[in-house]
PALO-419549 format. One line per 3 residues: number of its first residue (from 1); for each residue x, y, z of N, C-alpha, C, O, CB. Coordinates in nm, 4 decimals. Atoms other than C-alpha are relative to their C-alpha. Glycine has a CB too. Layout:
N
NUM = X Y Z X Y Z X Y Z X Y Z X Y Z  ...;
This chain:
81
1 = 0.0792 -0.1106 -0.0474 2.8196 -11.7003 -0.1381 -0.1375 -0.0076 -0.0654 -0.1467 -0.0294 -0.1862 0.0694 0.1350 -0.0299  0.1342 0.0064 0.0578 2.4407 -11.6968 -0.1838 -0.0285 0.1207 -0.0881 0.0261 0.2289 -0.0669 -0.1048 -0.0097 0.1102  0.0415 -0.1086 0.0879 2.2864 -11.4871 -0.4567 -0.1328 0.0543 0.0508 -0.2268 -0.0210 0.0760 -0.0118 -0.0480 -0.1482;
4 = 0.1227 -0.0650 -0.0452 2.0251 -11.2380 -0.3465 -0.0445 0.0946 -0.1108 0.0313 0.1824 -0.1521 0.0212 0.0767 0.1364  0.0533 -0.0886 0.1032 1.8056 -11.0724 -0.6082 -0.0247 0.1387 0.0579 -0.0581 0.1540 0.1754 -0.1303 -0.0576 -0.0594  0.0285 -0.1358 -0.0443 1.7695 -10.6979 -0.5905 -0.0834 0.0717 -0.1046 -0.0956 0.0271 -0.2186 0.1300 0.0774 0.0276;
7 = 0.0879 -0.0777 0.0873 1.5422 -10.4381 -0.7412 0.0795 0.1139 -0.0617 0.1383 0.1956 0.0091 -0.1230 0.0546 0.0781  -0.0691 -0.1076 0.0714 1.6919 -10.2123 -1.0073 -0.0785 0.1303 0.0138 -0.1983 0.1291 0.0419 0.0189 -0.0363 -0.1497  0.0632 -0.1309 -0.0156 1.6187 -9.8398 -0.9978 -0.1229 0.0155 -0.0900 -0.2242 0.0707 -0.0471 0.1006 0.1101 -0.0306;
10 = 0.1116 -0.0172 0.0924 1.3924 -9.8548 -1.3033 -0.1187 -0.0913 0.0323 -0.2256 -0.0770 -0.0272 0.0467 -0.0259 -0.1412  0.1080 0.0887 -0.0429 1.1837 -10.1279 -1.1349 -0.0547 0.0374 0.1378 -0.1512 -0.0222 0.1855 0.0488 -0.1438 0.0017  0.0364 -0.0381 -0.1368 1.1548 -9.9540 -0.7979 -0.1285 0.0813 0.0028 -0.1558 0.1601 -0.0877 0.1130 0.0794 0.0649;
13 = 0.1176 -0.0846 -0.0190 0.8297 -9.8087 -0.6700 0.0478 0.1358 0.0529 0.1672 0.1558 0.0751 -0.1037 -0.0670 0.0988  -0.0374 -0.1367 -0.0394 0.8219 -9.4443 -0.5579 0.0769 0.0037 0.1319 0.1754 0.0764 0.1445 -0.1247 0.0867 0.0115  -0.0670 0.0005 -0.1304 0.9212 -9.5194 -0.1975 0.1442 -0.0475 -0.0133 0.2358 0.0157 0.0393 -0.0761 -0.0893 0.0993;
16 = -0.1349 0.0548 0.0150 1.2203 -9.7324 -0.2957 0.0864 0.0893 -0.0877 0.2049 0.1073 -0.0596 -0.0058 -0.1409 -0.0589  -0.0757 -0.0899 0.0879 1.3253 -9.4974 -0.5765 0.0508 0.1197 0.0799 0.1648 0.1627 0.0621 -0.0876 0.0477 -0.1192  -0.0402 -0.1124 -0.0842 1.3324 -9.2119 -0.3250 0.1133 -0.0404 0.0940 0.2083 0.0353 0.1141 -0.1199 0.0521 0.0806;
19 = -0.1046 0.0496 -0.0892 1.5398 -9.4206 -0.0849 0.1302 -0.0212 -0.0761 0.2374 0.0137 -0.0267 -0.0439 -0.1307 0.0670  -0.1190 0.0179 0.0843 1.7804 -9.5169 -0.3653 0.0685 0.1342 -0.0258 0.1913 0.1425 -0.0263 -0.0382 -0.0670 -0.1341  -0.0579 -0.1332 0.0255 1.8271 -9.1445 -0.4381 0.0884 0.0452 0.1160 0.1886 0.1135 0.0947 -0.1117 0.1033 -0.0237;
22 = -0.0767 -0.0453 -0.1170 1.9558 -9.0914 -0.0837 0.1311 -0.0753 0.0183 0.2181 -0.0309 0.0932 -0.0834 -0.0149 0.1248  -0.1207 0.0816 -0.0211 2.2227 -9.3631 -0.1130 0.0873 -0.0114 -0.1248 0.1804 -0.0918 -0.1280 -0.0393 -0.1387 0.0460  -0.0797 0.0069 0.1228 2.3603 -9.3020 -0.4628 0.1441 0.0424 0.0252 0.1715 0.1331 0.1038 -0.0620 0.0881 -0.1089;
25 = -0.1421 -0.0346 -0.0024 2.7376 -9.2929 -0.5037 0.0212 0.1262 -0.0830 -0.0682 0.1665 -0.1574 0.0877 -0.1175 -0.0539  -0.0277 -0.1174 0.0836 2.9031 -8.9865 -0.6588 -0.0126 -0.0285 -0.1499 -0.0446 0.0617 -0.2273 0.1390 0.0518 0.0295  0.0122 0.0344 0.1423 2.9031 -9.1742 -0.9925 -0.1432 -0.0365 -0.0387 -0.1687 -0.0711 -0.1541 0.0930 -0.1157 -0.0338;
28 = 0.1402 0.0274 0.0271 2.5263 -9.2309 -0.9637 -0.0421 -0.1434 0.0245 -0.1606 -0.1749 0.0140 -0.0303 0.0353 -0.1391  0.0328 0.1395 -0.0268 2.5449 -9.6016 -0.8799 -0.0434 -0.0224 0.1438 -0.0287 0.0644 0.2300 0.1182 -0.0878 -0.0315  0.0424 0.0386 -0.1350 2.4055 -9.7811 -0.5778 0.0682 -0.1314 0.0331 0.0615 -0.2266 -0.0447 -0.1568 -0.0125 0.0110;
31 = -0.0698 0.1212 -0.0403 2.6089 -10.0393 -0.3896 -0.0962 -0.1176 0.0125 -0.2079 -0.1028 0.0620 0.0729 0.0225 0.1319  0.0824 0.1204 -0.0081 2.4745 -10.3931 -0.4140 -0.0378 -0.0332 0.1446 -0.1463 -0.0852 0.1703 0.0734 -0.1182 -0.0629  0.0282 0.0298 -0.1416 2.4974 -10.4261 -0.0347 -0.1259 0.0735 0.0462 -0.1935 0.0291 0.1389 0.1206 0.0397 0.0893;
34 = 0.1239 -0.0724 -0.0325 2.2168 -10.1691 -0.0203 -0.1162 -0.0457 -0.0875 -0.2297 -0.0538 -0.0406 0.0208 0.1511 -0.0163  0.1070 0.0434 0.0906 2.0212 -10.2880 -0.3249 -0.0674 -0.1293 0.0452 -0.1854 -0.1503 0.0171 0.0554 -0.0185 -0.1395  0.0621 0.1251 -0.0430 1.9649 -10.6289 -0.1673 -0.1133 0.0236 0.0985 -0.1959 -0.0648 0.1213 0.1039 -0.0912 0.0623;
37 = 0.1083 -0.0343 -0.0920 1.7394 -10.4520 0.0815 -0.1227 0.0535 -0.0729 -0.2240 0.0832 -0.0097 0.0480 0.1022 0.1010  0.1090 -0.0570 0.0777 1.5158 -10.3289 -0.2001 -0.1371 -0.0584 0.0294 -0.2337 0.0169 0.0413 0.0289 -0.0169 -0.1427  0.1317 0.0562 -0.0308 1.2351 -10.5754 -0.1275 -0.0520 0.0377 0.1394 -0.1697 0.0183 0.1697 0.0057 -0.1500 -0.0118;
40 = 0.0385 -0.0352 -0.1369 1.2331 -10.4486 0.2328 0.0609 0.1360 0.0355 0.1609 0.1412 0.1072 0.0463 -0.1102 0.1015  -0.0568 -0.1329 -0.0251 1.2923 -10.0692 0.2445 0.0282 0.0320 0.1469 0.1285 0.0978 0.1747 -0.0920 0.1026 -0.0540  -0.0359 -0.0277 -0.1392 1.2719 -10.0533 0.6277 0.1340 -0.0646 0.0404 0.2071 -0.0098 0.1229 -0.1110 -0.0496 0.0922;
43 = -0.1293 0.0638 -0.0290 1.5661 -10.2969 0.6392 0.1141 0.0848 -0.0559 0.2188 0.0973 0.0077 0.0053 -0.1434 -0.0596  -0.1031 -0.0865 0.0571 1.7636 -10.0670 0.4070 0.0211 0.1221 0.0881 0.1348 0.1612 0.1147 -0.0377 0.0429 -0.1428  -0.0100 -0.1166 -0.0870 1.6856 -9.7681 0.6272 0.0750 -0.0349 0.1284 0.1596 0.0423 0.1736 -0.1399 0.0545 0.0330;
46 = -0.0677 0.0433 -0.1225 1.7980 -9.9617 0.9368 0.1483 -0.0271 -0.0263 0.2332 0.0064 0.0563 -0.0677 -0.1262 0.0569  -0.1396 0.0277 0.0371 2.1167 -10.0767 0.7593 0.0785 0.1307 -0.0098 0.1889 0.1417 0.0435 0.0071 -0.0775 -0.1347  -0.0663 -0.1300 0.0168 2.2045 -9.7183 0.6649 0.0213 0.0666 0.1355 0.1289 0.1201 0.1623 -0.0831 0.0921 -0.0923;
49 = -0.0114 -0.0621 -0.1325 2.1352 -9.5927 1.0181 0.1070 -0.0693 0.0840 0.1855 -0.0031 0.1520 -0.1353 -0.0043 0.0730  -0.1035 0.0740 -0.0733 2.3488 -9.8691 1.1708 0.1387 0.0376 -0.0498 0.2282 0.0647 0.0302 -0.0217 -0.1518 -0.0141  -0.1305 -0.0362 0.0570 2.6363 -9.7933 0.9333 0.0412 0.1406 0.0434 0.1542 0.1620 0.0873 -0.0040 -0.0088 -0.1542;
52 = -0.0335 -0.1389 -0.0366 2.6203 -9.4198 1.0011 0.0331 0.0125 0.1488 0.1227 0.0881 0.1862 -0.1165 0.0941 -0.0352  -0.0278 -0.0022 -0.1435 2.6106 -9.4777 1.3767 0.1374 -0.0591 0.0288 0.2158 -0.0023 0.1048 -0.1083 -0.0770 0.0773  -0.1290 0.0661 -0.0243 2.9057 -9.7180 1.3682 0.1175 0.0819 -0.0516 0.2208 0.0909 0.0147 0.0014 -0.1373 -0.0652;
55 = -0.1131 -0.0681 0.0624 3.1212 -9.5086 1.1373 0.0112 0.1482 0.0365 0.1208 0.2042 0.0337 -0.0103 -0.0133 -0.1484  -0.0029 -0.1447 -0.0238 3.0243 -9.1525 1.2315 -0.0487 0.0418 0.1385 -0.0314 0.1570 0.1784 -0.0830 0.0687 -0.1032  0.0521 -0.0334 -0.1326 2.8627 -9.1706 1.5761 0.1105 0.0191 0.1022 0.2271 -0.0111 0.0767 -0.0945 -0.1077 0.0474;
58 = -0.0942 -0.0221 -0.1089 3.0292 -9.0795 1.9017 0.0641 -0.1335 0.0394 -0.0050 -0.2339 0.0571 -0.0708 0.0658 0.1222  -0.0735 0.1232 -0.0289 3.2985 -9.3357 1.9833 0.1399 0.0341 0.0508 0.1951 0.1382 0.0154 0.0083 -0.0902 -0.1261  -0.1392 -0.0219 -0.0389 3.6350 -9.3671 2.1557 0.0958 -0.0306 -0.1148 0.2140 0.0029 -0.1071 0.0350 -0.0859 0.1213;
61 = -0.0838 0.0304 0.1161 3.7651 -9.4912 1.8186 -0.0070 0.1128 -0.1018 -0.1127 0.1720 -0.1236 -0.0431 -0.1327 -0.0646  -0.0022 -0.1007 0.1058 3.8738 -9.2487 1.5491 -0.0610 -0.0582 -0.1273 -0.0792 -0.1793 -0.1394 0.1449 0.0495 -0.0265  0.0534 0.0460 0.1295 3.7290 -9.2662 1.2000 0.1013 -0.0928 -0.0666 0.0640 -0.1953 -0.1236 -0.0328 0.1213 -0.0936;
64 = -0.1061 0.0820 0.0600 4.0622 -9.4055 1.0805 0.0047 -0.1395 0.0631 0.0193 -0.2392 -0.0075 0.1366 0.0694 0.0158  0.0005 0.1298 -0.0681 4.0541 -9.6815 1.3433 -0.1198 -0.0841 -0.0424 -0.1073 -0.2047 -0.0639 -0.0009 0.0195 0.1519  0.1207 0.0724 0.0415 3.6988 -9.7747 1.2478 0.0155 -0.0553 -0.1414 -0.0201 -0.1701 -0.1683 -0.1233 0.0920 0.0073;
67 = -0.0211 0.0441 0.1386 3.7884 -9.7925 0.8785 0.1021 -0.1137 -0.0052 0.0868 -0.2076 -0.0834 0.0472 0.1182 -0.0881  -0.1019 0.1054 -0.0041 4.0954 -10.0032 0.9596 -0.0606 -0.1314 0.0481 -0.0325 -0.2372 -0.0082 0.1171 0.0413 0.0915  0.0665 0.1205 -0.0499 3.8862 -10.2488 1.1602 -0.0881 -0.0594 -0.1096 -0.0860 -0.1805 -0.1313 -0.0843 0.0317 0.1263;
70 = 0.0866 0.0485 0.1080 3.6353 -10.2741 0.8742 0.0815 -0.0663 -0.1101 0.0426 -0.1706 -0.1627 -0.0826 0.1151 -0.0583  -0.0866 0.0558 0.1039 3.9155 -10.3362 0.6258 0.0581 -0.1354 0.0419 0.0598 -0.2294 -0.0375 0.1134 0.0979 -0.0321  -0.0587 0.1251 -0.0493 4.0792 -10.6066 0.8399 -0.1058 -0.1108 0.0048 -0.0794 -0.2242 -0.0353 0.0623 0.0209 0.1406;
73 = 0.1074 0.1013 -0.0068 3.7482 -10.7857 0.8998 -0.0384 -0.0440 -0.1414 -0.0511 -0.1638 -0.1669 -0.1256 0.0563 0.0755  0.0356 0.0349 0.1381 3.6558 -10.7704 0.5289 0.1060 -0.0900 -0.0622 0.0738 -0.1864 -0.1317 -0.0176 0.1270 -0.0850  -0.1095 0.0816 0.0528 3.9961 -10.9103 0.4390 -0.0011 -0.1392 0.0615 0.0193 -0.2380 -0.0090 0.1349 0.0678 0.0261;
76 = -0.0002 0.1286 -0.0693 3.9719 -11.1872 0.6993 -0.1104 -0.0925 -0.0492 -0.0934 -0.2144 -0.0509 -0.0144 0.0214 0.1488  0.1102 0.0829 0.0471 3.6384 -11.3051 0.5628 -0.0090 -0.0026 -0.1528 -0.1073 -0.0504 -0.2093 -0.1309 0.0499 0.0586  -0.0087 0.0004 0.1465 3.7409 -11.2566 0.1983 -0.1167 0.0732 -0.0648 -0.1721 0.0287 -0.1653 0.0054 -0.1427 -0.0515;
79 = 0.1078 -0.0830 0.0533 3.4804 -10.9870 0.1400 0.0623 0.1071 -0.0894 0.1477 0.1837 -0.0449 -0.0849 0.0647 0.1155  -0.0577 -0.0950 0.0946 3.5581 -10.7799 -0.1677 -0.0766 0.1309 -0.0053 -0.0404 0.2212 -0.0808 0.0050 -0.0608 -0.1373  0.0776 -0.1230 -0.0021 3.2988 -10.5149 -0.0917 0.0840 0.1082 0.0634 0.0387 0.2219 0.0761 -0.1336 -0.0184 0.0759;
């Protein structure tokens, strides 16, 4: 798997720091899958919007079905995220 550098919160400019605030976990951390977008905040915003649309938008699939599909795909590709 390739390594992608990301910007830590204490190195973020005001725009990115504000964006990080919106995606913090309950424990205050930020998932690496989002941090890799740090150099390109519009990409992070698009990623978040896509995720929210897929998981919470109108769909014939239930939330449980969507989560199950995500879990099966992650397992099939050996993704530990």
